[in-house]
Each structure stands twice: as C-alpha cells, then as structure tokens.
C-alpha positions in Angstrom: 44.5 -8.4 61.9 45.9 -4.9 62.2 48.1 -3.2 64.8 48.2 0.4 65.7 50.3 2.3 68.2 48.3 5.2 69.5 49.5 8.4 71.1 47.8 11.7 72.0 49.3 13.1 68.8 47.6 10.5 66.5 44.4 9.3 68.2 42.4 11.7 66.1 43.5 9.7 63.0 42.0 6.4 64.2 38.3 7.2 64.9 37.0 5.3 67.9 40.0 3.0 68.3 41.3 4.6 71.5 37.9 4.6 73.1 37.3 1.0 72.0 40.5 0.0 73.6 39.5 1.6 76.9 36.1 -0.1 76.6 37.8 -3.5 76.0 40.0 -2.9 79.1 36.8 -2.2 81.1 35.1 -5.3 79.8 38.1 -7.5 80.9 39.5 -5.8 84.0 36.3 -4.5 85.6 33.5 -6.8 84.4 35.4 -10.1 84.0 38.2 -9.8 86.6 36.1 -7.6 89.1 39.1 -5.2 89.6 38.2 -2.0 91.5 39.4 0.5 88.9 38.2 3.9 87.7 35.7 4.0 84.9 33.6 6.6 83.0 31.4 6.4 79.9 31.9 2.6 79.8 35.7 2.9 79.7 38.5 1.9 82.2 41.3 4.3 82.7 43.8 5.3 85.4 46.4 8.0 86.3 48.9 6.5 83.8 46.8 7.1 80.7 48.5 10.5 79.9 50.1 12.1 76.9 53.4 10.5 78.0 52.1 7.0 77.3 51.5 5.1 74.1 48.9 2.3 73.5 49.6 -0.7 71.2 46.3 -2.1 69.9 45.6 -5.2 67.9 42.3 -4.8 66.1 40.3 -5.9 63.0 39.5 -3.6 60.1 36.2 -2.5 61.8 38.0 -1.2 64.9 37.1 -4.2 67.1 39.9 -4.4 69.7 41.4 -7.9 70.0 44.3 -7.0 72.3 46.1 -4.1 73.8 48.9 -2.7 76.0 50.1 0.6 77.4 53.7 1.8 77.3 54.8 4.5 79.8 58.3 6.0 80.1 59.9 5.2 83.4 60.9 8.9 83.5 57.2 10.0 83.6 55.9 12.1 86.4 52.5 13.6 87.0 51.8 14.9 90.5 52.8 12.1 92.9 52.6 9.4 90.2 55.4 8.1 87.9 54.6 4.6 86.5 52.7 1.8 88.0 55.5 -0.6 89.1 57.5 2.2 90.7 54.5 3.7 92.4 53.6 0.3 93.8 57.1 -0.1 95.2 56.7 3.4 96.8 53.5 2.2 98.5 51.2 4.5 96.4 49.0 1.6 95.1 47.2 -0.5 97.7 46.3 -3.2 95.2 50.0 -4.2 94.3 52.5 -5.2 97.0 55.4 -2.8 97.6 57.9 -5.7 97.6 57.4 -6.5 94.0 61.0 -5.8 92.9 64.4 -7.1 94.1 66.0 -3.7 93.5 64.8 -0.1 93.1 62.5 0.5 90.2 64.4 1.8 87.1 64.2 5.4 85.9 65.8 5.7 82.5 65.1 7.0 79.0 66.0 3.5 77.8 63.4 1.7 80.0 59.7 1.9 79.5 56.9 0.2 81.4 54.5 -2.2 79.7 51.2 -2.3 81.5 47.5 -3.2 81.1 48.5 -5.9 78.6 45.4 -7.9 77.6 43.7 -10.1 75.0 40.0 -9.6 74.7 37.8 -12.3 76.2 35.8 -12.2 73.0 38.7 -13.8 71.2 38.3 -17.6 71.0 41.0 -19.5 72.9 42.3 -21.1 69.7 43.0 -17.6 68.2 44.7 -16.0 71.2 48.2 -17.2 70.7 48.7 -15.5 67.2 47.1 -12.4 68.6 49.2 -12.3 71.6 52.3 -12.9 69.4 51.3 -10.0 67.2 50.8 -7.8 70.3 54.2 -8.5 71.7 55.8 -8.0 68.3 54.2 -4.6 67.9 54.9 -3.7 71.5 58.6 -4.5 70.9 58.7 -2.4 67.7 56.9 0.5 69.4 59.3 0.4 72.4 62.3 0.3 70.2 61.0 3.3 68.1 60.8 5.2 71.4 64.4 4.4 72.2 63.8 1.7 74.8 66.3 -1.1 75.2 63.9 -2.8 77.7 60.4 -2.8 79.2 59.6 -3.6 82.8 56.2 -5.3 83.2 54.1 -7.1 85.8 53.0 -10.4 84.2 51.4 -13.7 85.1 54.2 -15.8 86.6 53.8 -18.4 83.8 55.9 -16.1 81.4 58.8 -18.6 81.1 56.5 -21.0 79.3 55.8 -18.5 76.4 58.6 -15.9 76.4 60.8 -17.9 73.9 57.8 -18.5 71.7 57.2 -14.8 71.2 60.9 -14.2 70.7 61.6 -11.8 73.6 64.4 -12.3 76.2 62.8 -11.9 79.6 64.4 -11.8 83.1 62.7 -11.9 86.5 63.1 -8.6 88.4 61.1 -9.6 91.5 59.6 -12.5 93.4 56.5 -14.4 92.4 53.6 -13.0 94.4 49.8 -13.6 94.4 47.7 -10.6 93.4 43.9 -11.2 93.1 44.4 -15.0 93.3 46.9 -15.0 90.4 50.7 -15.6 90.7 52.4 -12.5 89.1 56.0 -11.4 88.7 57.8 -8.3 87.5 59.9 -9.1 84.4 62.3 -7.2 82.2 61.7 -7.6 78.5 65.1 -7.0 77.0 65.4 -5.6 73.5 69.0 -4.4 73.5 70.5 -7.3 71.5 67.9 -6.5 68.8 68.4 -2.8 68.5 69.8 -1.5 65.2 
C-alpha cells in the first residue's frame, strides 16, 4: 500500500494516478451514491479541483486507487468560489445546507479544508480500516507540510467512534444534519499539538 500527495506541480511524475483518483471518485460519488456532480471522460470533478488544492491518494503499486482526499486552502478564491464548506455557508451550493457551521467559516493560512474523502467500494470491508487509517495519517502529514494546524471537513456524524483510533483530535464545528439520507457534521481536525 502506497500513499502519494499530488499537486499540479507533480502529477506528471505519477502517470495516470490523478486521473485514476478522479475515476474512483466518479465510481463512488456518481455511480454508487447517485450524487449529481460534474463529470467528463469518466472522471468526477468540481470547481475546487484547482492548482491551489492537493490530493492525498492511497494506492497499490499498479496505480489502483484505494482511497483519496482533497486538501484546499481556506484562503483559496476562484471567481465566486472559495472552498466547499465556506461556499455552502454562503448559500452558493444548493446540495449542502447553509447552516452547517456554528460560526463563520475560517479563512486562514493555518486552516485547510479536507473534502471528497473516500475509500473505494472495491476495497473489501475487512481491509477498509487500515486503508482509512493510512489515508488520515497521510492527510495529516500533507496538511502539516503545507503549514496547516487544522483541517475543517464535512464528515459522517459517526466520527467520534473512530477519531481516537486514527489518532486525530477532532472537534464539532456545526450541528448534525442530514444530507442525502446520511447524518453529517462539520468537524475540525486539530494538528497543532503535533506540529514540530
């Protein structure tokens, strides 16, 4: 099991890995979950897949994507868009409720957004926990290397059950709300105590 953090600066060094990650996102989010998302050439994408973002990918030696995640700076801006959670709060995304946060969405060099976190449906259930652990570990390393002391993310509301298992301090930033039949909650993943 390998992990790679992709950026627009290094995707050329990793063959089809970036495209495979977007294909895996399409397979899960569009085909399996039936989300109405943009797609082209068999890949899912959105307005946050820009040079400002990074993508953490867990994969095998043949480039088969097992899990992935996108990191976007909360200082990002492209046209009317910034980052997913903030744009939802501003009412720009009709699929996510605007009242998803208790306070105003953060904008800071030290806070990044973690979004599009997934484990491939092709991964057997028994193998998902170690892959998920590897993804969160790499996400933490990547965020720290970018100068982040925390990440804000929209997760399944069952996060308290596994946050300690993956070794990340998490704090609720908003109410539990149902989105597409699943209880979700905005959470802060706090890395400050682990920064060197």
